[in-house]
C-alpha positions in Angstrom: 99.0 93.6 79.3 98.8 90.6 81.6 96.9 87.5 80.4 95.5 84.5 82.0 98.7 82.7 81.0 101.0 85.3 82.6 102.0 84.8 86.2 100.9 87.6 88.5 103.9 89.1 90.1 104.2 89.7 93.9 103.2 93.2 94.7 106.2 93.8 96.9 108.5 92.7 94.0 107.3 95.5 91.9 108.5 98.3 94.3 111.8 99.4 95.6 110.3 100.0 99.1 107.1 99.4 100.9 104.6 101.2 103.2 105.9 104.2 105.1 109.5 103.0 104.6 109.1 104.6 101.2 109.2 108.1 102.8 112.1 110.3 101.8 114.7 110.1 104.6 114.2 112.8 107.3 117.6 114.3 106.6 117.0 114.6 102.9 113.6 116.0 103.4 114.8 118.7 105.7 117.4 119.7 103.1 114.7 119.9 100.4 112.4 122.1 102.5 115.2 124.3 103.8 114.7 128.0 103.1 111.3 127.4 101.6 109.2 130.5 102.2 106.4 130.2 104.8 103.6 132.7 104.1 101.6 133.4 107.2 97.8 133.1 107.1 95.8 134.0 110.2 93.4 131.1 109.9 96.0 128.4 109.1 96.3 126.9 112.6 98.7 124.2 111.6 101.0 124.4 108.6 104.4 122.7 107.9 106.5 124.4 110.5 106.6 121.5 113.0 106.2 118.6 110.6 102.8 117.9 112.1 100.4 115.2 110.8 97.9 117.3 108.9 97.2 120.9 108.0 94.4 122.7 110.0 92.5 125.7 108.7 90.0 127.5 110.8 86.6 128.2 109.1 85.0 129.9 112.1 85.1 129.8 115.9 83.4 126.3 116.0 85.0 124.6 113.0 88.4 123.9 111.5 89.1 121.8 108.4 91.9 119.2 108.7 93.6 117.9 105.5 96.2 115.3 104.8 97.5 113.0 102.1 99.4 109.7 102.4 100.3 107.1 99.8 103.0 104.5 99.2 104.1 101.3 97.5 103.0 97.8 98.7 103.9 96.5 102.1 102.2 93.1 101.6 101.4 91.1 98.5 97.7 90.6 99.1 96.1 93.5 97.1 93.0 93.8 99.4 95.2 94.0 102.5 97.5 96.5 100.8 94.5 98.8 100.1 93.3 98.4 103.7 96.6 99.3 105.2 97.2 102.3 103.0 93.7 103.7 103.7 94.1 103.1 107.5 97.5 104.8 107.4 96.1 107.9 105.6 93.1 108.3 107.9 95.3 108.1 110.9 96.7 111.6 110.3 93.2 113.0 110.9 92.8 111.1 114.2 96.2 112.3 115.3 95.0 115.9 115.1 91.9 115.0 117.3 89.7 115.4 114.3 86.8 113.4 112.8 87.3 112.3 109.1 84.6 113.5 106.6 85.6 112.0 103.2 88.5 110.8 101.2 89.9 111.0 97.7 91.8 108.1 96.2 95.4 108.4 94.9 96.1 105.6 92.5 99.2 104.9 90.4 99.4 101.4 88.8 101.5 99.6 86.2 98.6 98.9 84.0 100.5 96.6 81.7 101.9 94.5 84.6 99.0 94.0 87.0 95.6 92.5 86.0 92.5 94.6 86.5 91.2 92.4 89.2 94.3 93.0 91.3 94.0 96.7 91.0 90.3 96.5 91.8 91.0 94.5 94.9 93.4 97.3 96.1 90.7 99.9 95.6 88.1 97.7 97.3 90.4 97.3 100.3 90.6 101.1 100.7 86.9 101.4 100.3 86.3 98.9 103.0 88.4 100.8 105.6 86.7 104.1 104.6 83.3 102.4 105.1 84.5 101.2 108.6 85.5 104.8 109.4 82.1 106.0 108.2 83.3 108.1 105.3 82.9 107.9 101.5 85.7 107.8 98.8 84.3 110.7 96.9 86.7 110.6 94.0 90.4 110.8 93.3 93.0 110.7 90.6 94.9 107.9 88.8 98.0 107.5 86.7 99.8 104.7 84.9 103.0 104.3 86.9 106.0 102.0 87.0 105.4 100.9 90.6 102.1 100.3 92.3 101.1 103.3 94.4 97.9 103.7 96.5 96.7 106.1 99.2 94.2 108.7 100.1 93.8 112.4 100.6 91.5 112.8 103.6 89.5 115.7 104.8 88.3 116.0 108.4 86.7 118.5 110.8 87.5 119.5 114.4 86.7 122.3 116.9 89.7 124.7 116.8 90.1 124.4 120.6 90.4 120.5 120.3 93.2 120.5 117.7 96.1 118.4 119.2 99.3 119.5 117.6 102.7 117.8 118.0 104.4 120.9 119.6 102.3 121.5 122.7 103.7 118.9 125.1 104.7 120.1 128.6 107.5 119.3 130.9 106.4 116.5 133.3 104.1 114.9 130.6 104.0 111.2 130.3 104.3 109.5 126.9 101.7 106.9 125.9 102.0 104.7 122.8 98.8 103.2 121.4 100.2 100.4 119.1 103.2 98.1 119.3 106.3 98.6 117.2 107.7 96.3 114.6 105.7 96.8 111.4 108.8 97.6 109.3 110.6 94.5 110.6 107.6 92.3 109.9 107.3 93.7 106.3 111.0 93.1 105.7 110.6 89.5 107.0 107.5 89.1 104.7 109.6 90.1 101.7 112.1 87.4 102.6 109.4 84.8 103.1 110.3 84.6 106.8 107.0 85.8 108.3 104.8 83.0 109.3 101.0 83.0 109.2 100.6 84.1 112.9 103.0 86.9 112.2 101.1 88.0 109.1 97.8 88.0 111.0 99.4 90.2 113.6 100.8 92.6 111.0 97.4 93.0 109.3 95.6 93.4 112.7 97.8 96.3 113.8 98.1 98.0 110.4 94.3 98.0 109.7 93.2 99.1 113.2 91.9 102.7 112.8 93.3 105.1 115.4 89.8 106.3 116.4 90.7 107.0 120.1 92.3 110.2 118.8 88.8 111.9 118.6 88.1 111.1 122.3 91.6 111.9 123.5 91.4 115.4 122.1 88.4 116.0 124.5 90.6 115.3 127.5 92.2 118.5 129.0 95.2 116.5 130.2 96.2 115.5 126.7 98.5 118.2 125.4 100.0 116.8 122.2 99.6 113.9 119.8 101.2 112.5 116.7 101.2 109.2 115.0 104.3 107.0 114.5 105.0 106.3 110.9 108.0 106.2 108.5 110.6 108.0 110.7 110.1 105.4 113.5 109.3 106.1 117.2 112.5 108.1 117.7 111.9 110.3 114.6 108.4 111.3 115.4 109.2 111.7 119.1 112.0 114.0 118.2 109.6 116.1 116.1 107.5 116.5 119.2 110.5 117.3 121.4 111.8 119.9 119.0 108.5 121.6 118.7 107.9 121.6 122.4 111.5 122.4 123.5 111.7 119.2 125.6 113.8 116.2 126.2 112.3 112.7 126.3 113.3 109.8 128.5 112.2 106.4 127.3 112.0 103.1 129.2 112.9 100.7 126.5 111.3 97.7 128.2 108.0 99.5 128.6 107.6 100.0 124.8 105.0 97.6 123.3 106.3 95.3 120.6 104.8 92.9 118.1 105.6 89.4 119.2 108.5 88.7 116.8 110.0 92.2 116.7 113.0 91.6 118.9 113.7 88.3 117.3 113.8 89.7 113.8 116.0 92.7 114.9 118.4 90.3 116.6 118.5 88.2 113.5 119.7 91.3 111.5 116.5 91.8 109.6 115.8 95.5 109.0 114.6 98.0 106.4 116.8 100.4 104.6 114.6 103.2 106.0 115.8 102.2 109.5 119.4 102.9 108.7 118.5 106.2 106.9 116.4 107.3 109.9 119.4 106.8 112.3 121.8 108.6 110.0 119.3 111.6 110.0 118.8 111.9 113.8 121.1 109.6 115.6 123.2 112.4 117.1 120.1 113.6 119.0 119.6 110.3 120.7 121.5 108.6 123.6 120.8 104.8 124.0 122.0 103.4 127.3 125.1 101.0 126.9 123.2 98.3 128.7 120.8 97.9 125.8 121.9 95.8 122.9 122.3 96.9 119.2 118.9 95.4 118.2 117.1 98.3 120.1 118.4 100.8 117.6 116.8 98.9 114.9 113.5 98.6 116.7 113.4 102.3 117.7 114.1 103.5 114.2 111.9 100.9 112.5 109.5 102.7 110.0 106.0 102.1 111.1 103.1 101.9 108.6 99.8 102.8 110.1 101.5 103.0 113.4 100.1 104.0 116.8 99.2 107.3 118.3 101.9 108.8 120.5 100.3 110.9 123.2 101.8 113.4 125.6 99.6 113.9 128.6 99.6 115.0 132.2 100.6 112.3 134.7 97.1 112.3 136.3 95.6 111.8 132.8 97.5 108.6 131.9 94.7 106.3 133.4 92.0 108.1 131.3 94.2 107.9 128.1 94.9 104.2 128.4 91.2 103.5 129.3 90.2 105.2 126.0 92.6 103.0 124.1 91.5 99.9 126.0 87.8 100.6 125.2 88.6 100.7 121.5 90.5 97.4 121.6 94.0 98.8 121.8 95.2 96.4 124.5 98.9 97.1 123.9 98.7 100.8 124.8 101.4 101.6 127.4 103.1 104.6 129.2 106.6 104.5 127.7 108.4 107.5 129.1 108.4 111.1 130.3 109.2 114.6 129.1 111.4 117.1 130.8 112.7 120.6 130.2 115.6 120.6 127.8 118.9 122.0 129.1 120.4 122.4 125.7 118.9 121.2 122.3 116.0 118.7 122.6 116.8 115.0 122.4 115.9 111.6 123.5 117.5 109.4 126.1 116.6 105.6 126.0 117.4 103.5 129.0 116.3 100.4 130.7 114.1 102.5 133.0 113.0 106.1 133.0 112.4 106.1 136.8 
């Protein structure tokens, strides 16, 4: 048990990974789930078939329950900030389905003999603060004594069945809009190396604790056909899930993609997460990056995002409405980043200096 004379270790020093970079690599996960039986249920509107953000179960013609769970090891050393980030990330899956969150259950695994009670309490308080901002209670949960610090939430939400926004309903001709800038994994890697300055840390906390509330309103727009949030598999990984499910190719304009201020500089300096490499190994053969773009772009596009932005596929004439919804909620970085087209062979992603 820690005492007042024992130095409190950095949270990030207690874990082998951090944030959504802890996710099992997409290729490994696909192998684990291969041949797992899928039992059909008439009212299960969204299951695991397309790797969507949450499960959706229809209760009646007016209501469907949305359920998700998300947890990970620390991405930052401040315990309150870690709790806030983990809670924001978990609730994001509800918003990505177009749903409204109802309540949460805490998932807590802590090295009791390593961390003092006040540190663990601050993590829980950070999660409670975000849930309060989302207007939901933490109604309970489960805790264990674990080797590494783990925190997250199981979140329950509700949505009208006709307003569910899946990740496999995009259409040819749709425009892709990204709600938050990329670079969270790179920033967290720099933070571990003590190379993230105060301005960068503030930027990291601002983006990772910003609730993706626009998802609720976006689901009311007829021109919005599909949504997902960008997390541990990076922009390319989650976009590929959307492409595979919808049978489409994506064409991205690299220079239109919003980035945190130091993202490119960190990538060019060789800073990266292990998850970025694993992501590319899993799906790199489905991606073509134009030769005019330097190697840093691959790091950026595979960078695991924690509490990342909503990725929206919408009709071209709905782009203005979509970005306006983001702007009204304070998401000033929201941008149109590419288009979707019918796939001639197997779905994939093309990244160029311009999609025009």
